[in-house]
MILUM-510632 format. One record per atom (N, C-alpha, C): residue in one letter; y, z, x. Coordinates in steps of 0.05 Angstrom, whole numbers, padded with zeros to 5 digits, always signed. Each point is the difference from the previous one (the first is absolute). Layout:
N
aYZX;...
REM end
This chain:
391
m+00108+00068-00080;m-00015-00012-00022;m+00019-00017-00017;i-00010-00021-00011;i+00015-00017-00018;i+00008+00016-00025;g+00026+00004-00004;g+00009+00017-00022;g+00009-00014-00025;r-00006-00025-00003;r+00007-00016-00023;r-00024-00018-00008;p+00001-00010-00025;p+00017+00007-00022;p-00007+00028-00011;h+00020+00014-00008;h-00004+00027-00012;h-00017-00002-00025;s+00004-00021-00015;s-00014-00003-00026;s-00030-00003+00005;l-00008-00011+00022;l-00028-00003+00007;l-00012+00025+00013;l+00016+00012+00017;l-00009+00024+00014;l-00008+00022-00019;r+00013+00001-00024;r-00007+00020-00019;r-00028-00002-00011;h-00013-00024+00005;h-00026-00005-00011;h-00022+00001+00022;y+00008+00008+00024;y-00021+00004+00021;y-00011+00028-00003;k-00026+00002+00004;k-00014+00026-00003;k+00005+00017+00024;e-00011+00025-00001;e+00002+00018+00023;e-00017-00010+00023;f+00005+00011+00024;f-00016-00007+00023;f-00029+00008-00005;t-00018-00018+00004;t-00029+00005-00004;t-00015-00007+00025;p-00018+00017+00010;p-00015-00005+00024;p-00015-00026-00001;v+00002-00016+00021;v-00014-00025+00003;v-00024+00003+00018;c+00003+00013+00023;c-00022+00003+00019;c+00006+00023+00019;m-00021+00009+00013;m+00002+00021+00021;m-00017-00009+00024;d+00011+00003+00024;d-00014-00008+00024;d-00014+00024+00012;y-00026+00002-00006;y-00015+00024+00010;y-00004+00000+00030;a-00002-00024+00012;a-00004-00001+00029;a+00025+00011+00014;n+00024-00006-00011;n+00024+00011+00012;n+00002+00031-00003;v-00011+00010-00022;v-00001+00028-00005;v-00016+00014+00022;v-00023-00012+00006;v-00017+00011+00021;v+00014-00002+00027;a+00012-00023+00006;a+00014-00003+00025;a+00022+00021+00003;a+00014+00005-00022;a+00022+00020+00001;a-00011+00029+00004;s-00023+00005-00013;s-00012+00026+00003;s-00009+00006+00028;l-00008-00021+00014;l-00010+00003+00028;l+00023+00000+00020;a+00024-00009-00009;a+00022-00002+00019;a+00012+00028+00006;q+00012+00001+00023;q+00014+00025+00008;q+00030-00006-00002;d+00012+00006-00023;d+00028-00005-00003;d+00013+00022-00016;t+00026-00003-00006;t+00016+00021-00012;t-00008+00007-00029;q-00015-00017-00013;q-00006+00004-00028;q-00029+00006-00005;r-00014+00009+00021;r-00029+00003-00003;r-00008+00020-00022;t+00017+00020-00005;t-00007+00019-00021;t-00002-00014-00027;w+00016-00020-00005;w-00002-00015-00025;w-00026-00015-00002;w-00008-00012+00023;w-00024-00016-00001;w-00025+00017-00004;r+00001+00025+00009;r-00023+00018-00004;r-00004+00005-00030;k+00022-00001-00015;k-00003+00004-00029;k-00016-00023-00013;l+00000-00023+00013;l-00015-00023-00011;l-00030+00003+00005;k-00007+00014+00022;k-00028+00006+00007;k-00019-00024-00004;p+00004-00021+00014;p-00016-00024-00004;p-00030+00003+00006;s-00005+00013+00022;s-00028+00003+00008;s-00003+00023+00020;e+00001+00024-00011;e+00002+00024+00017;e-00024+00002+00020;v-00023-00007-00009;v-00024+00003+00017;v+00002-00019+00024;s+00007-00025-00006;s+00002-00019+00022;s+00021+00007+00020;i+00023+00011-00009;i+00021+00008+00018;i-00009+00023+00017;d-00013+00020-00012;d-00010+00023+00015;d-00021-00009+00020;l-00017-00019-00007;l-00020-00010+00019;l+00013-00014+00023;g+00022-00014-00006;g+00015-00013+00021;g+00010+00019+00021;k+00009+00023-00009;k+00009+00021+00019;k-00023+00010+00017;i-00023+00004-00014;i-00024+00010+00015;i-00009-00020+00021;v+00000-00025-00008;v-00008-00021+00019;v+00018+00000+00024;g+00026+00003-00005;g+00019+00001+00022;g-00005+00023+00019;t-00006+00023-00011;t-00006+00024+00016;t-00025-00004+00017;i-00021-00010-00013;i-00026-00005+00015;i+00005-00020+00022;a+00015-00022-00006;a+00005-00020+00020;a+00014+00011+00024;k+00019+00018-00005;k+00015+00012+00022;k-00019+00017+00017;t-00018+00014-00013;t-00019+00018+00014;t-00019-00015+00019;v-00009-00023-00010;v-00020-00015+00016;v+00013-00020+00018;g+00027-00001+00000;g+00014-00017+00019;g+00006-00028-00010;l-00003-00006-00025;l+00007-00026-00011;l+00030-00003-00006;d+00009-00024-00005;d+00028-00005-00005;d+00006+00008-00029;a+00009+00025-00004;a+00003+00010-00027;a+00021-00015-00017;p+00024-00007+00011;p+00019-00015-00017;p-00010-00027-00009;e-00014-00014+00018;e-00011-00026-00008;e-00021+00003-00021;l-00018+00020+00004;l-00021+00004-00019;l+00011+00008-00027;k+00020+00017+00000;k+00012+00009-00026;k+00014-00024-00014;a+00013-00017+00016;a+00013-00023-00012;a-00020-00019-00013;k-00023-00003+00013;k-00021-00017-00012;k-00011+00013-00025;w-00003+00026+00001;w-00010+00015-00024;w+00019-00004-00023;n+00026+00003+00005;n+00020-00003-00021;n+00000-00028-00011;l-00002-00020+00018;l+00000-00027-00010;l-00025-00006-00017;d-00022+00011+00008;d-00024-00003-00016;d+00003+00013-00028;l+00013+00023+00000;l+00005+00013-00026;l+00017-00017-00018;q+00022-00012+00011;q+00017-00017-00015;q-00015-00024-00011;n-00017-00012+00017;n-00015-00023-00008;n-00019+00006-00023;r-00012+00024+00002;r-00019+00008-00022;r+00014+00005-00026;v+00025+00012+00003;v+00016+00004-00025;v+00007-00026-00012;t+00008-00020+00017;t+00008-00026-00010;t-00023-00013-00015;s-00024+00003+00010;s-00024-00011-00013;s-00009+00017-00024;e+00015+00021-00006;e-00005+00017-00023;e-00028+00013+00001;s-00009+00005+00025;s-00027+00013+00002;s+00002+00030+00005;v+00025+00010+00004;v+00003+00028+00005;v+00012+00015-00024;l+00021-00011-00011;l+00014+00014-00022;l-00013-00005-00027;t-00007+00022-00013;t-00011-00003-00027;t+00022-00004-00019;q-00007-00009-00025;q+00021-00004-00020;q+00014+00026-00006;a-00014+00021-00001;a+00013+00026-00005;a+00020+00007+00021;k-00007-00005+00026;k+00018+00005+00022;k+00025-00018-00003;k-00004-00025-00007;k+00023-00018-00003;k+00018+00009-00022;e-00011+00009-00022;e+00017+00010-00022;e+00015+00025+00008;e-00013+00017+00016;e+00014+00024+00010;e+00023-00008+00018;m-00005-00019+00019;m+00021-00009+00018;m+00023-00013-00015;f-00007-00016-00021;f+00021-00013-00016;f+00018+00020-00014;s-00013+00021-00012;s+00016+00020-00014;s+00018+00015+00020;t-00011+00006+00023;t+00016+00014+00020;t+00023-00017+00010;a-00005-00026+00004;a+00021-00018+00009;a+00023-00001-00020;l-00006+00000-00026;l+00021+00001-00020;l+00017+00025+00002;i-00013+00023+00006;i+00015+00025+00003;i+00017-00002+00025;i-00011-00010+00022;i+00015-00003+00025;i+00024-00019-00005;q-00005-00021-00014;q+00022-00020-00006;q+00023+00014-00015;a-00007+00016-00020;a+00021+00014-00015;a+00016+00019+00018;n-00014+00013+00019;n+00013+00018+00019;n+00018-00016+00019;r-00010-00023+00009;r+00016-00016+00019;r+00025-00011-00013;i-00002-00006-00026;i+00024-00010-00014;i+00022+00021+00002;n-00007+00025-00001;n+00020+00021+00002;n+00011+00003+00028;k-00016-00008+00020;k+00008+00006+00028;k+00006-00025+00017;c-00014-00022-00004;c+00005-00024+00016;c-00003-00025-00017;y+00020-00004-00017;y+00000-00023-00018;y+00020-00021+00010;l-00009-00024+00002;l+00017-00022+00010;l+00001-00022-00022;h+00021-00016+00002;h+00004-00021-00020;h+00009-00026+00015;n-00017-00020-00001;n+00004-00025+00014;n-00006+00003+00030;v-00002-00023+00014;v-00006-00001+00028;v+00026+00002+00017;n+00020-00017-00007;n+00024+00000+00016;n+00025+00001-00017;h-00001-00009-00025;h+00024-00001-00016;h+00006+00027-00013;r+00024+00010+00005;r+00008+00026-00012;r+00009-00005-00029;q-00015+00008-00019;q+00006-00005-00028;q+00010+00026-00013;s+00021-00002-00016;s+00011+00023-00013;s+00002-00006-00030;p-00023+00002-00014;p+00000-00006-00028;p+00015+00021-00016;s+00011-00009-00023;s+00012+00019-00018;s-00021+00018-00013;s+00009+00019-00015;s-00019+00018-00013;s-00019-00015-00018;d+00011-00019-00015;d-00017-00016-00018;d-00020-00017+00016;e+00010-00013+00021;e-00017-00016+00017;e-00022+00016+00014;q+00008+00025+00007;q-00020+00018+00013;q-00023+00005-00019;l+00006+00003-00026;l-00021+00005-00020;l-00017-00026-00004;l+00013-00023-00001;l-00014-00025-00004;l-00019-00006+00023;l+00009+00007+00024;l-00017-00006+00024;l-00020+00022+00006;r+00002+00022-00015;r-00017+00023+00006;r+00005+00010+00028;c+00025-00002+00009;c+00008+00008+00026;c+00004+00031+00000;y-00014+00013+00018;y+00001+00030+00000;y+00027+00010+00008;d+00012-00013+00020;d+00026+00009+00011;d+00017-00024+00005;r+00022-00003-00016;r+00016-00024+00002;r+00016-00001+00026;h+00000+00022+00015;h+00013+00000+00026;h-00020-00001+00023;a-00024-00008-00006;a-00021-00001+00020;a+00006-00021+00022;l-00008+00006+00024;l+00004-00019+00022;l-00022-00021+00000;p+00006-00024+00010;p-00021-00019+00006;p-00016+00009+00024;l-00023-00011+00004;l-00018+00008+00021;l+00013-00004+00028;s+00015-00022+00004;s+00012-00006+00026;s+00021+00021+00008;q+00011+00015-00019;q+00021+00019+00006;q-00010+00029+00000;a-00026+00004-00005;a-00012+00027-00001;a-00008+00008+00028;t+00001+00026+00005;t-00010+00011+00025;t-00029+00009-00004;l-00018-00015+00011;l-00029+00005-00004;l-00013+00004+00027;q-00021+00016+00000;q-00016+00005+00023;q-00028-00012-00005;h-00013-00006+00022;h-00028-00010-00002;h-00017+00020-00016;g-00014-00011-00019;g-00018+00016-00017;g+00012+00010-00025;d+00026-00004-00004;d+00013+00010-00025;d-00011-00014-00024;l-00003+00015-00021;l-00007-00011-00026;l+00025-00008-00015;v+00001-00024-00011;v+00024-00008-00015;v-00009-00012-00027;v+00019+00002-00019;v-00003-00015-00025;v+00024-00019-00001;i-00005-00026-00003;i+00021-00020+00000;i-00004-00018-00024;d+00022-00003-00016;d+00001-00020-00021;d+00011-00025+00011;t-00016-00022-00001;t+00008-00024+00015;t-00014-00024-00012;m+00009-00023+00008;m-00015-00025-00006;m-00023-00002+00019;v-00023-00010-00009;v-00023-00005+00017;v-00005-00029+00000;v-00003-00012+00024;v-00004-00029+00003;v-00027-00004+00014;i-00016-00019-00010;i-00025-00008+00013;i+00005-00027+00013;e-00005-00001+00026;e+00006-00025+00014;e-00021-00003+00023;q-00014-00022-00001;q-00020-00007+00021;q-00019+00024+00005;d-00011+00010-00022;d-00021+00021+00001;d+00011+00026+00011;e+00026+00003+00000;e+00012+00026+00008;e+00018+00010-00023;v+00004+00026+00000;v+00016+00013-00021;v+00025+00012+00013;y+00023-00005-00012;y+00025+00010+00011;y+00016+00014-00021;a+00015+00021+00008;a+00021+00011-00016;a+00026-00015+00008;a+00014-00011-00020;a+00023-00017+00007;a+00021+00002-00022;d+00024-00009+00006;d+00021-00001-00020;d+00002-00026-00015;y-00011-00022+00013;y+00003-00027-00011;y-00027-00014-00001;p-00006-00015-00021;p-00024-00016+00000;p+00002-00022+00021;s-00022-00011+00008;s-00001-00018+00023;s+00018-00025-00003;f+00002-00010-00024;f+00013-00026-00003;f+00031+00002+00002;i+00011+00024+00000;i+00029+00003+00005;i+00005+00018+00024;a-00020+00007+00015;a+00003+00018+00022;a+00012-00015+00024;k+00014+00015+00017;k+00011-00010+00025;k-00016+00012+00023;t+00000-00014+00023;t-00015+00011+00023;t+00011+00026+00009;a+00025+00006-00005;a+00012+00025+00009;a-00005+00023-00019;d-00012-00005-00024;d-00005+00021-00019;d-00021+00020+00012;i+00004+00025-00006;i-00018+00021+00009;i-00022+00003-00020;r-00025-00001+00008;r-00023+00007-00017;r-00019+00016+00018;i-00019+00014-00013;i-00018+00017+00015;i-00029-00006-00009;l-00018-00003+00019;l-00028-00005-00006;l-00012+00024-00014;v-00014-00005-00022;v-00016+00021-00013;v-00029-00004+00008;r-00010+00017+00017;r-00027-00004+00010;r-00020+00010-00021;a-00018-00018-00007;a-00020+00006-00020;a-00026-00012+00008;d-00022+00012-00010;d-00026-00010+00006;d-00004-00028-00013;a-00018-00016+00012;a-00004-00027-00010;a-00008-00001-00029;s-00016+00020-00009;s-00008+00000-00028;s+00024+00005-00018;v+00019+00017+00009;v+00024+00005-00016;v+00017-00025-00001;r+00003-00014+00022;r+00016-00025+00000;r-00012-00021-00018;t-00027-00001+00000;t-00013-00019-00019;t+00005+00007-00029;l-00002+00026-00005;l+00005+00010-00028;l+00029-00008-00008;l+00019+00005+00016;l+00028-00006-00007;l+00004-00030-00003;d-00013-00015+00017;d+00004-00029-00001;d-00010-00012-00027;n-00017+00014-00013;n-00011-00009-00025;n+00008+00017-00024;h+00018+00019+00004;h+00008+00018-00021;h+00022-00012-00017;p-00001+00003-00026;p+00021-00011-00018;p+00029+00009+00007;a+00002+00024+00012;a+00026+00011+00007;a+00013-00016+00023;f-00016-00016+00014;f+00010-00016+00022;f-00006-00030-00004;k+00003-00008-00025;k-00004-00028-00008;k+00018-00019+00016;l+00025+00009+00006;l+00019-00017+00015;l-00001+00006+00030;k-00018+00017+00008;k-00002+00008+00028;k+00023+00018+00008;w+00015+00010-00019;w+00021+00020+00005;w+00004+00015-00027;n+00007+00025+00003;n+00005+00017-00023;n+00024+00018+00007;p+00022-00002-00014;p+00024+00016+00007;p-00001+00029-00008;y-00021+00008-00016;y-00001+00027-00011;y-00025+00014+00009;c+00000+00008+00025;c-00023+00014+00012;c+00009+00027+00011;r-00019+00018+00001;r+00004+00027+00012;r-00023+00004+00020;l+00007+00006+00025;l-00021+00005+00021;l+00001+00029+00009;l-00024+00011+00001;l-00004+00025+00016;l-00013-00010+00025;a+00013+00005+00023;a-00010-00011+00025;a+00006+00019+00023;r-00013-00005+00022;r+00004+00015+00025;r+00015-00017+00019;y+00022+00010+00010;y+00017-00014+00019;y-00012+00002+00028;v-00006-00023+00011;v-00014-00001+00026;v+00018-00015+00020;s+00007+00013+00022;s+00017-00013+00020;s-00012+00001+00028;l-00016+00020+00007;l-00012+00002+00026;l-00021-00022+00004;g+00002-00013+00023;g-00019-00021+00006;g+00005-00026-00015;e+00022-00003-00014;e+00007-00024-00015;e+00025-00013+00011;s+00000-00027+00002;s+00024-00014+00008;s+00022+00004-00020;q-00007+00001-00025;q+00019+00006-00022;q-00013+00020-00019;p+00015+00019-00011;p-00012+00019-00019;p-00014-00014-00023;v-00021+00013-00010;v-00015-00011-00023;v-00004+00023-00020;l-00006-00008-00024;l-00008+00020-00021;l-00029-00003-00005;e-00015+00022+00004;e-00029-00001-00006;e-00003+00008-00030;l-00009-00018-00015;l-00001+00004-00029;l-00020+00022-00008;i+00009+00018-00017;i-00018+00019-00012;i-00004-00006-00030;l+00023-00003-00014;l-00002-00005-00029;l+00022-00020-00007;l-00007-00020-00015;l+00020-00020-00010;l+00000+00000-00030;s+00024+00003-00012;s+00003-00001-00029;s+00020-00022-00006;a-00001-00010-00024;a+00018-00022-00009;a+00006+00003-00030;r+00022-00013-00008;r+00007+00000-00028;r-00007-00027-00013;s-00010+00001-00023;s-00007-00025-00015;s+00017-00002-00025;f+00002-00024-00011;f+00017-00004-00023;f-00015+00005-00026;a+00014+00011-00019;a-00013+00006-00026;a+00004-00024-00019;l+00015+00003-00021;l+00004-00022-00019;l+00029-00005-00005;l+00008-00026+00001;l+00028-00008-00004;l+00003-00008-00029;d+00018+00015-00014;d+00005-00008-00028;d+00025-00018-00001;r+00006-00009-00025;r+00022-00020-00003;r+00027+00013+00007;s+00004+00025-00008;s+00026+00013+00005;s+00005+00002+00030;a-00021+00006+00015;a+00003+00002+00030;a+00006-00028+00011;a-00012-00020-00011;a+00004-00027+00010;a+00030-00008-00004;l+00011+00006-00024;l+00028-00006-00006;l+00018+00016+00018;e-00008+00025+00005;e+00016+00017+00018;e+00001-00011+00028;t-00022-00012+00009;t-00002-00012+00027;t+00020-00023+00002;v+00001-00016-00021;v+00019-00023+00000;v+00029+00010+00002;k+00006+00021-00015;k+00027+00010+00000;k+00008+00013+00026;e-00020+00012+00014;e+00006+00015+00024;e+00012-00018+00022;v-00007-00025+00000;v+00010-00018+00022;v+00030-00004-00003;e+00012+00005-00023;e+00029-00003-00003;e+00016+00021+00016;d-00014+00020+00010;d+00014+00021+00016;d+00008-00010+00028;f-00013-00022+00008;f+00003-00008+00028;f+00022-00021+00004;t+00024+00008-00004;t+00022-00019+00005;t+00004-00005+00030;s-00009+00018+00017;s+00004-00003+00029;s-00014-00026+00010;q-00020-00009-00014;q-00013-00025+00009;q+00020-00023+00001;y+00017-00002-00020;y+00018-00023-00001;y+00023+00003+00019;l+00010+00025+00004;l+00021+00005+00019;l-00010-00006+00028;q-00025+00006+00006;q-00011-00005+00026;q-00001-00029+00007;e-00003-00018-00020;e-00002-00028+00005;e+00026-00011+00012;l+00023+00012-00006;l+00025-00008+00013;l-00001+00004+00030;d-00012+00023+00008;d-00003+00005+00029;d-00020-00020+00012;r-00021-00005-00014;r-00020-00019+00010;r+00012-00027+00005;s+00015-00010-00019;s+00012-00027+00002;s+00019-00002+00023;r+00016+00021+00003;r+00020+00000+00022;r-00013+00000+00027;i-00020+00017+00003;i-00015+00002+00026;i-00014-00026+00006;a-00014-00011-00021;a-00014-00025+00004;a+00019-00023+00008;m+00024-00001-00012;m+00019-00020+00007;m+00009+00003+00029;s+00005+00025+00009;s+00008+00004+00028;s-00022-00009+00019;l-00025+00005-00007;l-00022-00008+00017;l-00002-00031+00001;q+00003-00013-00023;q-00002-00029-00001;q+00022-00012+00017;v+00025+00010-00003;v+00022-00011+00016;v-00004+00005+00030;g-00010+00024+00007;g-00005+00006+00028;g-00021-00018+00012;i-00021-00005-00014;i-00022-00018+00010;i+00010-00028+00003;e+00014-00010-00020;e+00009-00028+00001;e+00021-00004+00022;a+00017+00020+00004;a+00020-00002+00021;a-00013-00002+00028;r-00020+00016+00004;r-00014-00001+00026;r-00016-00025+00004;a-00012-00010-00022;a-00014-00025+00002;a+00018-00023+00006;a+00025+00001-00009;a+00020-00021+00004;a+00008-00001+00030;d-00005+00020+00015;d+00007+00000+00028;d-00019-00016+00017;g-00019-00012-00013;g-00020-00017+00014;g-00023+00015+00012;i-00003+00026-00007;i-00022+00016+00010;i-00022-00001-00021;d-00025-00003+00010;d-00022-00002-00019;d-00008+00029-00008;f+00006+00005-00026;f-00008+00027-00010;f-00021-00004-00022;a-00023-00011+00008;a-00022-00005-00019;a-00010+00027-00012;d+00000+00021+00016;d-00009+00025-00009;d+00024+00016-00010;a+00008-00005-00025;a+00024+00013-00011;a-00003+00031-00001;a-00024+00009-00006;a-00005+00029-00002;a+00006+00014+00027;a-00009-00012+00022;a+00005+00011+00026;a+00030+00000+00006;l+00013-00021-00008;l+00029-00001+00004;l+00014+00022-00015;v-00008+00004-00025;v+00013+00021-00016;v-00005+00028+00012;q-00024+00005+00008;q-00007+00026+00012;q+00017+00004+00026;r+00004-00021+00014;r+00014+00002+00026;r+00030+00003-00003;e+00011-00014-00019;e+00029-00002-00002;e+00012+00011-00026;r-00015+00017-00013;r+00009+00010-00026;r+00026+00016+00002;y+00004+00014+00022;y+00024+00016+00002;y+00025-00017+00006;q-00004-00023+00012;q+00022-00019+00003;q+00007-00014-00026;m-00021-00005-00016;m+00004-00012-00026;m+00014+00019-00019;f-00008+00025+00001;f+00012+00021-00017;f+00019+00017+00016;h+00024-00010+00004;h+00019+00013+00018;h+00016+00022-00013;l-00001+00002-00027;l+00016+00020-00014;l-00018+00023-00008;d+00011+00024+00000;d-00014+00024-00009;d-00009-00003-00029;y+00016-00014-00015;y-00006-00005-00028;y-00028-00014-00003;d-00004-00019+00018;d-00026-00015-00001;d-00023+00018+00005;h+00003+00017+00020;h-00022+00018+00008;h-00006+00021-00022;e+00021+00008-00013;e-00004+00018-00023;e-00016-00013-00022;k+00006-00026-00005;k-00015-00015-00020;k-00029-00003+00008;l-00005-00005+00026;l-00027-00002+00010;l-00016+00025-00006;e+00013+00023+00006;e-00014+00025-00004;e-00005+00005-00030;k+00019-00007-00017;k-00004+00003-00029;k-00023-00017-00009;i-00002-00024+00009;i-00022-00018-00008;i-00027+00011+00009;k-00001+00010+00025;k-00025+00011+00010;k-00009+00024-00016;k+00020+00018-00005;k-00006+00024-00016;k-00010-00007-00028;f+00012-00020-00012;f-00008-00009-00026;f-00028-00011+00000;e-00007-00016+00020;e-00027-00012+00002;e-00021+00021+00006;d+00007+00020+00015;d-00020+00021+00008;d-00006+00019-00023;d+00017+00000-00020;d-00003+00020-00022;d-00020-00010-00021;i-00025+00004+00004;i-00020-00006-00021;i-00008+00027-00013;f+00017+00020+00002;f-00006+00026-00010;f+00016+00008-00025;e+00025-00009-00001;e+00017+00008-00022;e+00017-00024-00011;g+00005-00020+00016;g+00018-00022-00007;g-00012-00022-00017;p+00014-00022-00002;p-00010-00023-00016;p-00027-00011+00009;f-00004-00001+00027;f-00026-00010+00009;f-00022+00019-00006;a+00006+00026-00003;a-00020+00019-00009;a-00010-00007-00028;f+00019-00008-00017;f-00007-00008-00027;f-00019-00024+00000;w+00008-00021+00015;w-00016-00025-00001;w-00027+00004+00014;l-00001+00015+00021;l-00025+00005+00014;l-00018+00018-00016;g+00012+00021-00013;g-00016+00017-00017;g-00011-00015-00024;l+00016-00018-00011;l-00009-00016-00023;l-00023-00019+00009;y+00004-00012+00024;y-00021-00018+00010;y-00027+00015+00004;y+00002+00025+00011;y-00024+00016+00004;y-00014+00006-00026;f+00016+00007-00020;f-00012+00006-00026;f-00013-00025-00012;l+00014-00022+00000;l-00011-00024-00013;l-00026-00009+00013;r-00001+00002+00027;r-00024-00009+00015;r-00023+00020-00001;s+00007+00025-00002;s-00022+00021+00001;s-00008+00009-00028;s+00019+00000-00019;s-00007+00013-00026;s+00011-00016-00024;g+00010-00024+00005;g+00012-00016-00022;g-00019-00016-00017;e-00025+00003+00004;e-00020-00015-00015;e-00014+00018-00021;g-00019-00011-00014;g-00015+00016-00019;g+00017+00011-00022;a-00002+00026-00004;a+00014+00014-00022;a+00031-00002+00003;n+00009-00004+00025;n+00029-00001+00005;n+00011-00028-00001;s-00016-00020-00004;s+00008-00028+00003;s+00022-00008-00020;i-00002+00009-00025;i+00020-00007-00020;i+00027+00011+00007;s+00001+00026+00006;s+00026+00013+00007;s+00010-00011+00026;a-00018-00005+00019;a+00009-00012+00026;a+00013-00027-00005;g-00011-00016-00019;g+00011-00025-00007;g+00028+00002-00011;e+00005+00021-00015;e+00027+00005-00011;e+00020+00005+00023;v-00009+00015+00020;v+00017+00006+00023;v+00007-00026+00014;v-00020-00017+00005;v+00004-00025+00014;v+00019-00018-00015;h-00004-00002-00026;h+00018-00016-00017;h+00028+00011+00000;g+00003+00026-00002;g+00026+00012-00001;g+00016-00002+00025;l-00014-00003+00023;l+00013-00002+00026;l+00003-00029+00010;s-00005-00019-00017;s-00001-00028+00009;s+00027-00009+00010;f+00022+00010-00011;f+00027-00007+00010;f+00003+00009+00029;y-00008+00024+00005;y+00004+00011+00027;y-00018-00014+00020;t-00025-00005-00007;t-00018-00014+00018;t+00010-00028+00005;r+00012-00013-00019;r+00012-00027+00003;r+00022+00002+00021;y+00015+00021+00000;y+00022+00004+00019;y-00012+00002+00028;f-00022+00014+00004;f-00011+00003+00026;f-00012-00026+00010;q-00007-00018-00018;q-00012-00026+00008;q+00022-00021+00004;d+00024+00007-00006;d+00022-00019+00002;d+00004-00010+00029;n+00001-00026+00005;n+00001-00011+00027;n+00026+00008+00014;k+00022+00002-00015;k+00025+00007+00012;k-00001+00028+00012;w-00012+00018-00014;w-00003+00028+00010;w-00018+00001+00024;r-00021-00017+00000;r-00020+00001+00022;r+00010-00015+00025;a+00022-00016-00003;a+00009-00016+00023;a+00007+00017+00024;s+00010+00024-00005;s+00008+00017+00022;s-00023+00014+00015;l-00024+00000-00013;l-00022+00016+00011;l-00009-00009+00028;p-00002-00026+00006;p-00009-00007+00027;p+00019+00010+00022;y+00026-00001-00005;y+00019+00010+00019;y-00003+00030+00004;l-00002+00015-00022;l-00003+00029+00002;l-00026+00008+00012;k-00021-00016-00004;k-00026+00006+00013;k+00002-00002+00030;m+00018-00018+00010;m+00003-00002+00029;m+00010+00026+00012;l+00016+00015-00015;l+00011+00025+00010;l-00021+00023+00000;d-00022-00004-00013;d-00022+00020-00002;d+00011+00025-00014;i+00016-00004-00021;i+00010+00023-00015;i-00011+00000-00028;i-00011-00023-00009;i-00010-00001-00028;i-00030+00001-00001;r-00010+00010-00021;r-00029+00000-00005;r-00008-00021-00021;f+00018-00003-00020;f-00007-00017-00022;f+00011-00028+00004;d-00013-00015+00018;d+00007-00028+00004;d-00013-00016-00022;g+00000-00026+00002;g-00011-00017-00021;g-00030+00005-00005;d-00015+00004+00022;d-00029+00004-00003;d-00005+00027-00014;a+00015+00021+00007;a-00004+00026-00013;a+00007-00001-00029;l+00022-00014-00006;l+00008-00002-00028;l-00021-00016-00017;d-00011-00021+00013;d-00021-00015-00014;d-00025+00017-00005;a-00005+00019+00019;a-00023+00018-00004;a+00005+00019-00023;v+00025+00011-00001;v+00006+00020-00021;v+00003-00014-00027;f+00015-00022+00000;f+00004-00014-00026;f-00021-00022-00002;t-00024+00008-00004;t-00022-00019-00003;t+00002-00014-00027;l-00019-00017-00005;l+00001-00015-00025;l+00000+00018-00025;d-00010+00024+00004;d+00000+00019-00023;d+00028+00007-00009;v+00019+00000+00018;v+00026+00009-00007;v+00022-00021+00004;r-00008-00024+00005;r+00020-00021+00001;r+00005-00010-00028;p+00025-00009-00005;p+00006-00010-00027;p-00015-00025-00006;
REM end
């Protein structure tokens, strides 16, 4: 989760339920997996499930295909739940209350933080993020079995009518980034697509109670049970001033530019030297990918490459965490009652945003983009430093 700015995180509220996927609860209750005892506690539709067993027994007695008939029965039950013709409001409230209890229990037993990035927040950051265990594993490093119930604090991204748990929003994501599909009913996806918590189509502060499903899937998925999110409260002037001051902590940003400049110069020289040989290298990116190790022949260069990549990937604690967290706040909660204080933040950070817009600093970005190690190229910076925060 994005762990900056600290001054803003102090004003985010506790996790609050956004939605529950009742159809997935029914599907889980009907499934035969390792966590079935938990699903029985949700008791979505005991009569229908019992009737399903009876139908299967009768079908077997009269010689019909019992598994196929049971599967059709289960599917019909899920469809009726989706259309809200089976579950009464009282039953839904009972299921919701039980899901909260199960979620609390799962936090004690199977709590995950992020999808792939191993984050180790300090004690203070743990409190700011409402992270239950600051040593928690990301989902990709956890040992899970089909049917396991998990609670994961993660960013949720909505993209092309699908919901994903991810570490990075789409506009700075790489194709190699690991994300996992969050399977949800169409009605739930529609709700999220129009919910204020997903105004930007991504929210970095979400908590999922979900069922881990791997059997019969090309890639594991999370079947959503309960989704909660944090919303912003009120930003006062003192917090705005604190936000401006917080950016002064990030001296590593300027030190890293020395590495950027040196690497970019090496790339430029390497490309120009090969072009001088009379070979047509119209596709410079392909050239860089193919001959990067010849261009960077010193161990020192490769160390710098790794440092730059690590710096770019850190949207959790480093300088880019600050700017991305600020961007999310301004775009999702910086209007209305927060507009005046948000304006003070924008004005106070004008010097730093001017630096990011500086053409000299940006000149190295196309070369570094060819290496596929940076996320914040010119387009990404223009997205983060929109007109709201440009000087």
